[in-house]
C-alpha positions as CSV (number, residue, x, y, z in Angstrom):
1,M,26.2,35.5,96.2
2,L,29.6,37.2,96.4
3,A,31.8,36.6,94.6
4,G,34.6,34.4,95.8
5,R,35.2,30.2,96.3
6,S,32.4,28.2,96.5
7,P,32.3,25.8,99.5
8,L,31.1,22.9,97.0
9,A,34.3,24.1,94.7
10,A,36.9,24.4,97.3
11,G,35.8,20.3,98.7
12,R,34.6,21.8,101.7
13,G,31.2,20.6,103.2
14,V,31.0,17.4,101.2
15,P,32.5,14.2,102.4
16,R,35.0,12.9,99.0
17,P,33.2,9.8,97.8
18,M,29.6,11.1,97.7
19,L,31.9,13.8,95.2
20,A,33.6,11.1,93.1
21,L,30.0,9.0,93.2
22,T,27.8,11.7,92.0
23,A,30.6,12.0,89.1
24,A,30.5,8.8,87.7
25,V,26.8,9.3,87.6
26,V,26.9,12.2,85.6
27,L,29.6,10.6,83.2
28,L,27.6,7.2,82.9
29,L,24.1,9.6,82.2
30,A,26.2,11.7,79.1
31,V,27.1,7.8,78.0
32,L,23.4,6.9,77.4
33,V,22.6,9.7,76.0
34,A,24.9,9.6,73.7
35,V,24.1,6.2,72.5
36,L,20.9,7.1,72.5
37,A,21.3,10.0,70.4
38,G,23.0,7.9,67.9
39,G,21.0,5.3,67.1
40,A,18.0,7.5,66.5
41,A,20.3,9.5,63.9
42,G,21.2,6.2,62.4
43,G,17.2,5.1,61.8
44,A,15.3,8.3,61.4
45,P,15.7,9.4,57.6
46,S,17.1,12.6,57.4
47,A,14.7,15.6,56.3
48,G,15.6,15.5,52.9
49,H,15.1,12.1,52.3
50,A,11.6,11.9,54.3
51,A,10.3,14.5,51.5
52,V,11.7,12.5,48.7
53,D,10.0,9.2,50.5
54,G,6.7,11.1,51.5
55,A,6.0,12.2,47.6
56,A,6.4,8.9,46.7
57,G,4.6,7.5,49.1
58,A,1.3,9.3,48.2
59,S,1.8,8.6,44.3
60,G,0.7,5.3,45.4
61,A,2.8,3.0,43.7
62,G,6.2,5.7,45.0
63,D,7.2,4.8,41.2
64,A,5.3,7.8,39.4
65,P,7.6,9.0,36.6
66,A,8.8,12.7,37.3
67,S,7.2,14.2,34.3
68,A,4.0,13.4,35.8
69,V,4.8,16.2,38.5
70,P,5.0,20.1,37.8
71,G,8.8,20.9,37.0
72,G,9.8,16.7,37.7
73,V,13.4,15.9,36.6
74,P,13.4,12.5,35.2
75,S,15.3,10.2,37.1
76,A,18.8,9.1,34.4
77,T,17.9,5.7,35.6
78,A,14.7,5.6,34.9
79,V,12.9,3.1,32.5
80,P,9.8,5.0,30.8
81,S,6.5,1.9,30.3
82,P,6.4,1.2,26.8
83,V,4.3,2.7,24.8
84,V,1.0,0.6,22.8
85,P,0.3,2.3,20.1
86,S,-3.5,3.3,19.8
87,S,-5.9,2.0,16.6
88,A,-7.9,5.7,17.7
89,A,-4.9,7.6,16.9
90,P,-4.5,9.4,14.0
91,G,-2.3,7.9,11.3
92,A,-1.9,4.6,13.3
93,V,-2.2,1.3,11.5
94,P,-3.6,-1.6,12.9
95,P,-1.8,-5.1,12.2
96,E,-3.9,-6.3,10.0
97,D,-3.3,-3.5,7.6
98,D,0.1,-4.8,7.0
99,L,0.0,-4.4,3.4
100,R,3.7,-6.0,2.3
101,G,3.6,-7.7,-1.2
102,R,0.3,-6.1,-1.8
103,V,0.3,-4.3,-5.4
104,V,-2.5,-1.7,-6.3
105,V,-3.8,0.7,-8.6
106,L,-5.0,4.1,-8.1
107,D,-6.4,5.7,-11.2
108,P,-6.8,9.5,-10.2
109,G,-9.6,10.1,-13.2
110,H,-9.2,12.5,-16.3
111,D,-5.7,14.6,-17.4
112,G,-4.8,18.0,-17.0
113,G,-3.9,18.3,-20.5
114,N,-7.4,16.4,-21.6
115,G,-8.9,20.2,-22.5
116,A,-6.5,20.9,-25.5
117,A,-6.4,17.6,-27.1
118,P,-10.3,17.2,-28.1
119,A,-9.1,14.9,-31.1
120,Q,-7.3,12.5,-28.7
121,I,-9.9,12.4,-26.2
122,D,-12.7,12.3,-28.3
123,R,-11.4,9.5,-30.2
124,K,-13.6,6.2,-29.7
125,V,-12.0,3.4,-27.9
126,D,-13.5,-0.2,-26.7
127,A,-15.3,0.3,-23.0
128,G,-16.4,-3.5,-22.7
129,G,-18.8,-4.4,-25.4
130,F,-19.2,-1.1,-26.9
131,L,-17.2,2.2,-28.4
132,K,-17.1,5.1,-26.0
133,E,-14.5,8.3,-26.1
134,C,-10.9,7.7,-25.3
135,D,-11.4,10.0,-21.7
136,T,-13.3,13.5,-20.5
137,V,-12.3,16.3,-19.3
138,G,-14.1,16.3,-15.9
139,A,-15.5,18.5,-13.7
140,S,-14.6,21.2,-11.8
141,T,-16.2,23.9,-8.5
142,D,-17.9,27.1,-9.7
143,A,-14.3,28.7,-8.7
144,G,-12.3,26.6,-11.1
145,Y,-10.9,23.9,-9.1
146,P,-10.9,21.3,-11.9
147,E,-11.6,17.5,-11.6
148,H,-8.0,16.5,-12.3
149,A,-6.0,18.3,-10.0
150,F,-8.2,17.1,-7.6
151,T,-7.9,13.3,-8.4
152,W,-3.9,14.0,-8.8
153,D,-3.6,14.9,-5.0
154,V,-6.0,12.6,-3.6
155,A,-4.5,9.7,-5.4
156,N,-0.6,10.8,-4.7
157,R,-1.7,11.1,-0.8
158,T,-3.6,7.8,-1.0
159,A,-0.4,6.2,-2.7
160,Q,1.7,7.4,0.6
161,L,-0.5,6.1,2.9
162,L,-0.5,2.4,1.1
163,R,3.0,2.5,0.6
164,D,3.8,3.4,4.5
165,R,1.5,0.2,5.1
166,G,4.0,-1.7,2.9
167,A,1.8,-2.0,-0.9
168,T,3.3,-1.3,-3.9
169,V,1.4,1.4,-5.8
170,V,1.0,1.9,-9.5
171,L,-0.4,5.7,-10.9
172,T,-2.3,5.2,-14.0
173,R,-0.5,8.8,-15.0
174,N,2.7,10.4,-14.0
175,N,1.4,13.7,-13.3
176,D,-1.3,16.3,-14.0
177,T,-0.1,18.1,-17.4
178,G,-0.6,15.2,-19.7
179,V,-3.5,14.0,-22.5
180,G,-5.6,10.7,-21.1
181,P,-4.8,7.8,-20.8
182,C,-8.2,6.2,-22.1
183,V,-10.1,4.4,-20.6
184,D,-9.1,0.9,-21.9
185,A,-5.6,1.9,-21.1
186,R,-6.0,2.7,-17.3
187,A,-7.9,-0.6,-17.0
188,R,-5.0,-2.6,-18.2
189,A,-2.6,-0.8,-16.2
190,S,-4.7,-2.8,-13.4
191,A,-4.1,-6.2,-15.1
192,D,-0.2,-5.3,-16.3
193,A,1.1,-4.4,-12.5
194,H,-1.1,-7.6,-11.1
195,A,-3.4,-5.6,-9.2
196,D,-4.9,-6.8,-6.0
197,A,-7.4,-3.9,-6.1
198,A,-7.6,-0.8,-8.0
199,V,-9.3,2.5,-7.5
200,S,-10.4,4.9,-9.5
201,I,-10.5,8.2,-7.9
202,H,-13.0,10.8,-9.1
203,A,-15.6,13.7,-8.2
204,D,-18.5,14.1,-9.4
205,G,-20.6,17.0,-11.7
206,G,-23.9,16.4,-10.1
207,P,-27.0,18.4,-9.7
208,A,-26.0,21.8,-7.5
209,D,-28.7,21.4,-4.7
210,G,-27.1,17.8,-4.4
211,F,-24.5,16.7,-2.0
212,G,-22.3,13.4,-1.0
213,F,-20.2,10.8,-2.0
214,H,-20.4,6.9,-3.6
215,V,-19.0,4.0,-4.9
216,I,-19.1,2.7,-8.2
217,A,-18.9,-1.1,-8.6
218,P,-19.0,-2.8,-11.7
219,D,-22.2,-4.9,-12.7
220,R,-21.5,-7.9,-15.9
221,A,-20.3,-6.1,-18.7
222,P,-22.3,-6.9,-21.8
223,D,-19.4,-8.7,-23.0
224,S,-18.7,-10.7,-19.6
225,V,-15.0,-9.6,-19.7
226,N,-15.4,-8.3,-15.9
227,A,-17.5,-11.6,-15.0
228,G,-14.7,-13.0,-12.1
229,I,-14.4,-9.3,-10.6
230,V,-18.1,-8.4,-9.9
231,V,-18.3,-10.3,-6.6
232,A,-15.2,-9.3,-5.3
233,S,-15.3,-5.6,-6.3
234,G,-18.5,-5.8,-4.3
235,R,-16.9,-6.2,-1.3
236,L,-14.1,-4.2,-2.1
237,A,-17.1,-1.2,-2.5
238,T,-18.2,-2.1,0.7
239,Q,-14.9,-1.3,2.6
240,L,-14.0,1.6,0.6
241,R,-17.6,3.2,1.3
242,D,-17.7,2.7,5.1
243,A,-13.7,3.6,5.7
244,F,-14.8,6.7,3.8
245,A,-18.0,7.6,5.3
246,S,-16.0,7.1,8.3
247,S,-13.1,9.5,7.4
248,T,-14.8,12.1,6.0
249,G,-17.8,12.5,7.5
250,E,-19.6,13.1,3.9
251,A,-22.7,11.6,3.3
252,P,-23.7,8.8,0.8
253,A,-25.3,10.7,-2.3
254,N,-28.7,11.9,-1.9
255,Y,-29.1,12.6,-5.8
256,L,-29.4,8.9,-6.9
257,P,-32.1,6.4,-7.1
258,T,-30.1,4.7,-4.1
259,H,-28.5,6.3,-0.4
260,Q,-26.6,3.7,0.1
261,G,-23.4,5.1,-0.9
262,I,-23.1,2.0,-3.5
263,V,-24.3,1.8,-6.9
264,D,-23.4,-0.5,-10.0
265,R,-22.9,0.4,-13.1
266,S,-22.0,-1.2,-16.8
267,D,-21.3,1.5,-18.9
268,L,-18.0,2.3,-17.3
269,G,-15.2,1.0,-19.5
270,G,-12.6,1.5,-16.5
271,L,-14.8,-1.1,-14.8
272,N,-16.1,-3.7,-18.2
273,L,-12.7,-4.6,-18.9
274,S,-11.2,-4.7,-15.3
275,T,-9.7,-8.1,-14.7
276,V,-9.2,-7.5,-11.2
277,P,-10.7,-6.0,-8.4
278,K,-11.9,-2.4,-9.4
279,V,-14.4,0.3,-8.1
280,F,-14.8,4.0,-8.6
281,V,-14.9,6.9,-5.8
282,E,-16.9,9.7,-6.9
283,C,-15.8,11.5,-3.4
284,A,-17.9,14.3,-3.8
285,N,-20.2,16.5,-5.9
286,M,-18.4,20.1,-7.2
287,R,-21.2,21.4,-8.3
288,N,-22.4,21.6,-4.8
289,P,-21.0,24.9,-2.4
290,A,-20.4,22.7,0.2
291,D,-18.9,19.8,-1.3
292,A,-16.8,22.0,-3.4
293,A,-15.4,23.6,-0.1
294,R,-14.3,20.3,1.2
295,V,-12.6,18.9,-2.3
296,S,-10.8,22.5,-2.0
297,D,-9.7,21.8,1.0
298,P,-6.5,19.9,1.4
299,A,-7.1,18.8,5.1
300,W,-10.4,17.3,3.7
301,R,-8.4,15.7,0.6
302,Q,-6.0,13.9,3.4
303,R,-9.2,12.8,4.9
304,A,-10.5,11.6,1.9
305,A,-7.1,9.3,0.9
306,D,-7.2,8.2,4.4
307,G,-10.3,7.0,3.8
308,I,-9.6,5.3,0.4
309,A,-6.4,4.0,1.9
310,T,-8.3,2.4,5.0
311,G,-11.0,0.6,2.6
312,I,-8.2,-1.1,0.4
313,A,-6.2,-1.9,3.2
314,R,-9.4,-3.3,5.0
315,Y,-10.5,-5.1,1.9
316,L,-7.2,-6.7,1.4
317,T,-6.8,-8.1,4.9
318,A,-10.3,-9.3,5.3
319,P,-10.3,-12.9,5.9
320,A,-11.8,-14.9,2.4
321,S,-15.3,-15.2,2.7
């Protein structure tokens, strides 16, 4: 078409009423399109919201924490679910192990100054119907790690675990550099403290080819001083044996007449003179190379302490029988 005015633009060839009707129809269509477009915009989510809602729908409930999505940023208004402690978690304390109001005496065997004081530790004291040496030097590993240092370390670790449970804990000695105390004084410490339970911590010096731990429970003493605590001490021994084995993985001693992990004895003054439930635990055999490696390892000593503390706690919180 040549440049110039169109006949339609000039208004020639089309009746004026038709032009007016056409303009009205076009205007009506434009209004309808605008209305429909506005409704669609109000009812459909934006691309950004659609992405968020889609992610929420894909998560199932739609309220997964942001931390569950790599790179997610927690919402300032998000409320995390409460964490319920698991009994299997390291260091978790079951409700029944609340030891508030309970008193426990821990007796770390021997002492660091005993070796330099033979006259003091060799003197005879009452051991429950007979006389026995005040104390002894104790065992040691072939590498020179002494029993008194082991028992002091484990006793303090155990004490902390029991205090964390609310117990009052008394140690029979205040450091690892003194002499004694004698076996009769160690027994009296439990009575003086009005203890609910007492445990004497040791490590054995058995044959080099023997390994394992054992718990020593009191048999009736010759003078029957401990008659009232023999049965209860047996229950303490059982709880301690089971907890110690579970915590450390140590097997019951294989060099004793019984391999059940508990022996009854009436020749130990610390048990014969006790008037509260009490046991000894020989945590390992320091003369055995494998056991020596265990007792020399701080991580293993912590597990030993956990086993002792757990056994005591279970004994103290078990239903009366």
